[in-house]
N, C-alpha and C positions, 0 to 999 in steps of 0.2 A: 224617627230618631228620638232618643231619650232627651228630655228637656235639659237634664244636667250635662249631657254631652254638648248640646247646642250652646249652652252658656259658656263653655270653655273658650269659644272663639267669636261670640256674637253679643251684641246688645239685644236684650229681650224686651219687646214692647207689650205692655199690658193694655187693658181697656180703660175706659173712663167711668164716669158715674153711671149707676143704674137708677137710683132714686130720682135724680134730676130729670132723666129721660122719661121715666114713668109718670112723673107729675105732668109733663107736657102731653102725655097721652090720657090724662084724666084721673090719675091716682089721687084719691081724696085724703084729707087729714084723718089720721087714725086708721086708715085702711092698711091691711097687711099686704105688702107687695109680694111676698112669697106665694100668696094664693093665686096670683096672676099666672104662675107657671101652669096651673091647671085651668083656670077660668079664662085666661086670655093668652094662650101659648103663642099665637101668631105675633102678638105685640112683643113678647119677650124675645122670640126668635128674630124679629126685625131689628130690635136693639142690638142683640149680639152680632147679627150680620153686618150692621152698620159699622161696628168697631172692627170686625175682621176686614171689611172693605177699606177701612181707613189705614190698615196696616198692622193691627194688633196681632201678636203671636198667641196671646193668651186672653181668653175671655173668662170671667168669673161667673159662676152660676148665680142665679137670683135666689140665693139662700142665706144672705147675710144674717138674718134673724131667725133662721130655721132651727129650732131646737125644741126639746120636749117640755120646756116651760111654757111655750106658746101654742104647741100643737099636740094632739094625741099621737101615740106611736104610729097608728095607721095613717093619719093625716101627714105626719112627717115623712113617712116612706113614700107616699104618693107625690109629695111636693119635691123631694130630692130626686126621685126617679124622673119626674117630668122636667125638672130644672136641667138635669144633665142631658136629657134628650133634646130639649130646646136649644141648648148651646151646641150640641153635636150637629143638629140639623143646620144651624146657622153656619157652621164651618163648611158643611157640604154645599150649601147654597152660595157661599161667598165666592166672588170672582178673584179674590186675592190668591197669589201663588206662594206666599210665604209659608213657613212652617206654622202649624196651628195646634194649640192644645186647649183643653177645657179644665179649668181649676174649680174644685169645690170650694166655694166661698164660705168662710166661717167668721162671723163677727162676735162681739161680746155677748154674754148670756143675757144681759139686761138687769142682772142683779149684782150687788157688791158682795165680794167674798169676805168672810170673817177675817179680822175683827171689825172691818169697816161696815159690813152688812151681815146678813144671816145665812148666806149660802156657804156651806161647808166645802172645803177643798175637794174631797173625794166625790161629792155630789156634782161639783163642776166638771171634774174629769169624766164622770159617767154621762152627763148630758152631752158633752162635746163628743164623747166616744160614739154615742148613738148616731149622730150625724155623720161622723167620719166613716163608720162602717157602711152606712147607706151610700155615701159617695163612692167608696171603693167598690161596693157591690154593683152599682149601676154605671161604672165605667169612667169616672173622673181620672184625669191624667196626673193630677197633683192636688195637694191641699194648700189653700191660701188662707192663712189666719191673719186677719187684718183689723185695724182700728182698735187694737187693744190698748187700754190706758192704765192697766194695773199689772205689775210684773207677776203677781201670783196667779191671776186669771190667765195670763199669757202662758205660764208654765202648765197650768191645768189643760189648756187646749193643745199645747205641743205634746205633752205626755199622752193625751188621748190619741193623737194622731200617730205617734211613734209606736204605741202599744196595740193599735188596732188596724194598721195597714202598713204596707211597705212602699207607699207612694212617696215621691219627693214632697217636702214640706217647706213652704215659704212663710215667713212670719214678719208682719209689719205692725209697728206700734204708732200710736197717735201722741205726738209731743206738743206741749204748749209753748207759748212765747218764751218761757223760762228755760226751754231746752230739756224739760223733764216730763215724765208721765204724770198723770193726775195724782197718783199716790206717791210721787216723789222720786221715782227711779231715774237715774242718769243713763245716757247711752252706754257708758262703760259697763254698768251693772247689767243692763239688758243684753248686751252683746255677749258678755261672759257667760251668762246663763244659757242663752239660746244656742251658742256654739257648742257649749258643753253637752247640751241635750240632743244635739245632732241636727239642728235646722240647716237646710240646704242653701238658704238665702235669708238675709235679714235686712230690715230697713224701717222706713217711716212712711206714713200716709196720713191724709186728712189734716184737720186743724188749720193749716197755714198754706200760703202760696209757696212756689219754689224758691223765691229769693229769701223769704223769711225762714224756710226750712234749711237753707244752705249751711248754717253753722252745725246743725245736727248731722246733716249728710256728710260734712267734712270730718266730723268726729267719727262717724261710722267708717269712713274710708281710711282713717288713721288706725283704727283698732280692729276692724273685722277681717277675718281670714277667709270669709266666704263672700259670694257676690252680694252687692248692696242694692237694695230696692229704694226707689224714690217715686212716690205716688201722691203728689201734692194736690191741694184744692186749687181752684181757679182764683186764688187770693182769698180775701176775707169777705164773708157774706154781709150784705146790706139789705134792708127792707125798703123797697121803692113801690109805692102804690099797692101795698099789701102783698107784694111779691118779693121773693128772695132773689137777689142778683149778686154777681161776683165781679170784682174789680180788675181782674187780669184777663185780657183777651188772648185768643189762641196764639197769635204770632209772638206776643211778649212772653206768654207762658212757655212756648217752645224755646225761645232764646235763653230764658233763665234755666230751663232744664238742660239745655245743651252745654251750658257752662259746667254743670256738674257731671255730665257725661264725659266731657273732656278730662275731668279730674278722676274718673274711674267708676262712676255709678254704672252698673251693668243691667239693671232692670228698671224700667220706668213706664209710667202711665199717668192717669189722672184720677182724682177723687171728686169730692163734691163740686158741682158747678161746671165740670168738664163734660165734653160731648165728643162725638166722632171727629169734628173738625179740629179739636185740640190734639187728638192722637195723630191725625194726619199731619198736622203742623210739626209735631215732635219727630215723627218719622222723617220728614223732609229735613229738619234741622240736624238730625243725627247722621245724615248721609255724608260719608267721608271721614267721620270721626274714627280715629285709630282706637281699637279696643285695647284697653290696658289689662295686663295679666293680673289675676287675683292672687295675691301673695300671702303666705303664712307670716303673720306678724310676730310669731315666736314670743308672745307676751303671756306671762303668767299672771292672770288677774283673778283675785279672790273678791267676790262681791256680796254685799248685803242687799237688802231690798231697796236701797237708795243710791249706793255708790260702789265703785270698785277700788281695790288697792292692788297696785302692780308690784310684784316681787322682783327686786333687782334694781329698781330706780333708787331706792334708799333702804336702809335696814328697817324692817317692819317690826314694831313692838307688839307683842302678844301678851296681854294680861292674864295671869294665872289664878286670880282670886276666885274664879268660878270653876275651878278644876278640882274635883274632889280628891285626887291623888296628890295634889300639890298644896292644898290649903285645908287644914283641919277644920276651920270654921265652916267652909263649904260642905265638908263631909258631914259635920254635925247637923247642919240645916237639912241636908238630904235624908239623913237617918230619921229626922223628925217629920219628913214629908213637907218641908217648908220651902217650896220652889220660889215663893215670893221673895224671900231673903236672898236667895241666889241671884235672882233678877235684880234686886236692889244693889247688890255688890257689883253687878255688871254695869249698872247705871253710874255708880261711883267711879268705876274704872274708866268709863267713857269720859268722865270729867277730868281724869288724869292724862288725857290725850294719848292713850294707847291707840293703835291702829286696828287691832283685832282682839277678840276675846277667845280664850281657850275654854271649852265647855266639856266637862266630864262629870257624869252623875253616877258613877259606879260605886255602890256601897253594898255591904253584905245584906243578903235577903231582899234586895230591892229589885223591882221590875224595870230593868234598864231600858228596854224598848219603849215602854210607856212613859217613863220619866224623861228620857232624852227628847222624845217628840214633844212632850208637854213643855219642857224647858226651852226648846227651840222656838215653839210658838209664842210663849210668854216673853222670851227675851226679845224677839223681833217686834213685839208690840211696843216696847219702850226703848230699845237700843238700836241705833242705826249702824253699828259696827258689824263687819263680816265676822263669821264664827269659824273657829277651828274645832271641829267636833271630834273629840278624842275618845275612842271606844275600841274594845277588842271584840265586841258582840256584833256580828253581822246583821242580825235581826234589828237590833237597836239602830245601827247605822242606816239601814234602808228606811226604817220608819221616820228617822230624823231628816234624811235627805229628801224624802218625798214631800214633806211639808216645808222644807227650807225655801225661802224666797231669795233667789240669787244663785251664786256659785260658792259653795263652801270649800274649805280645806278640811280633810278628814284623815284620821289615822287611828291606831298606828299599826302598820303592817310589818311583819317580820320576814326574814329570809327563810321561811319555813313553808313548805308546800301547802299545808292546810290553811295557813293564814292568807297566803296569796290567792288561793283558789276561792276563798270566801269573799275577800275584799275586792279584788280587781274587777269582777263582773259588775258589782254594785257601783263602784266608782265609775266604770265606763258608762253604765246606763244613765246615771244621773249627772255625769259631766263634772265631777268634783276634781279638785287637786288632792293628791294623796301623799301623806307623810309615810315614808318607809324608813324603818329603823335598821341600822347596819348591825344586825344581830341575828344569829341563827340558833339552832338547837344547843349550841355550846356557849351561848351568850355573846357578849360584845368582844370582838378580838382586841388584843392589846395594841397591836401595831396599826398605824394609819393606813398602810398599804393593804392590809387585810380587810379593813373596813371599806376601803375604796373598791376592793375586789368584790365584796358582797354587794356593794351598790351597783356595780356593773352587772352582776347576775340578776338582781331584782329589776334593773332597768330593762334588760332583755325580756324578762317574763312579763312585765307590765306592757311592753310594746306589743307582745303577742295578743294581748286583750284589746289592742287599739287605743291604749292610753298614751297620749302625746308626751314626749320627753319633757316639754315645758311644764307639764302638770304633775311632775314627780318631784317631790321635795324630800331630801334625805336628812335624817337625824343621825348625826355622828355622836351617839350618846356617850357621855363620860362614864368611865368605870367607877366603881365604888370600892371602899375598903382600904384606901391609902396607897393604891398602886400608882406607879408613874403614869400620868394620864393627860394633864392639861395640854401639854405640847403636842401629844399624839392626836388628841381630839381636834385641835386647831389645824394640824397638818392634814387630818382626814377631810376637814372642810375644804382646804385648798385643793386637794386631789379630786374630790367629788365635783367641785366646781368646774374642773376641766372637762368633765363628761357632758357639760351643757345643762346641768340640773341645778335647782335651787337647794338651799340648805337651811336647817333650823337647829338652834341650840337652846337648851335649858340652861340659863346662866345664873339661876338662883340657888341651885343645889351645891353641895360641897364637892370641890375638885382638889386635886393634889399636885404638888410639884414632883420633879424627878426624884426627890429625896423622901417622898411619901409624906410631906408636910402639907397640912391643909392650906389651900390657896385662897386668898381674898377674892370674893365674888366680883368685886369691881375690877380687879386685875384680869380675871378670866374674861370678863365682858369686854375689856379693852383689847385683849388678844383676839377675841372673836370678831370684833369690829374691824381690826386691822386685816384680818384674813378675808374679809368681805362676805361674812355670813349674811344670808338673805333675811332670816327672821330670828328673833330672840324671844324666848318665853321666860317670863319672870314676874316678880311681884312689883307692880308699878309704884308701891309705896317705899320700896327699899332703896331707891336712888340709883339702881343699876342702869336704868335706861338713860341716865345722864351721860353715860359713856358714848352714846350714839347721837347726841345732839350735834 
């Protein structure tokens, strides 16, 4: 049975700690545990078998630190091959009758990614890809990426898995007592990114015991539309007589885990300090628990590397000072190659309490792909806000999304075959939300009903590519030239909202009344707010956003 099918109706039990068990067998300080796959395969098989005998459905290979930063290519292949064989042998030797799978275990690289460290993003993708390909080659059933404490490295590992195998991928991050990753990401930001990139299950492991991880687990259950993983430590570590001990015993551990299983956690096991008796206790405690259905939360979350913004809770303000087509100063900076000033304006907009920034770097004779990726990297170094990446260049879009930390909103796509065929595959691969303009080869229709009809057509096309309705944001663009427009634009927002999609309006441009008279921007913003628009794009210094307070 496929593990993803099993998960639909069952709680899935993982194994416990490997390092703790190997230390009991004599693993010394500084010794690389991955080498034991070859040097002491019987010990590794014995540990895996003990977990299967305790009731684990999944054991993770002894490859947590197996990557090309620590081992040569030849050594790495030998280690991964032996690791999968040891786990597979344990499954065959185990007396347990439960369903069993072998996961290729992938931990952090051991290096910090730029800008915190010197490991470049694509180098991180490449090193994880090497391990993934070997795991798939030698017969792993799934990829388990765990103990990640940086959202960017998490993305590198998940991209490597998705691009180099077709196995299911589980991803688990390590949260601190503040409920965030080491580099500051909230559960909302991590979930938005991982679900967008296609993780089959998401969750948390390590760091804390089950009771202390409960608030993070509950946040995952509130936001995640895929199965949630809980793999805690046996409490907090202490040093007693020069040995590391943990303060939560098996029965207490199992009781605390069971509370979260009742609330909907679907995948559980143990991390540091746990052993087969912990897993056996959890399996006993889970007996009789009714499995809760995993539901689509229908949440449109746009995330930076630190936090997520939900479209629909309240009107989201998007600052346009970093958008070359909206702001002449930004355009001038870019023509001079001055990315630093664009980033500086983004910092200033953040101080104006906008929720997101619109980033567009399109200028004549510029290399948009290079400039947009550079601007995204530099912006996320200093600004914590999610970004709306606005470009008509597919190459630029992919370059920017690849290095983006979180889940971006991107655009702009038109109701034109060429535009949709370029953008929608990129959006699907990188899990972004996409802004679709209600315009075709003939421009923006005059009537609201015609704009809503275009929205319906684009919605159908986007869904063919596997883009969720909740991640499609429609721009009912105002007309120009003094035509009757403001009322029709607002009515288009109302009609598109009934399709179950989010909307965005640029409220800082000139719009007109039914008599062709220019309309005050504040009045148009007030109309948009009353119509329930999801996002507004404008100049935060103009006062327009005051209409949405």
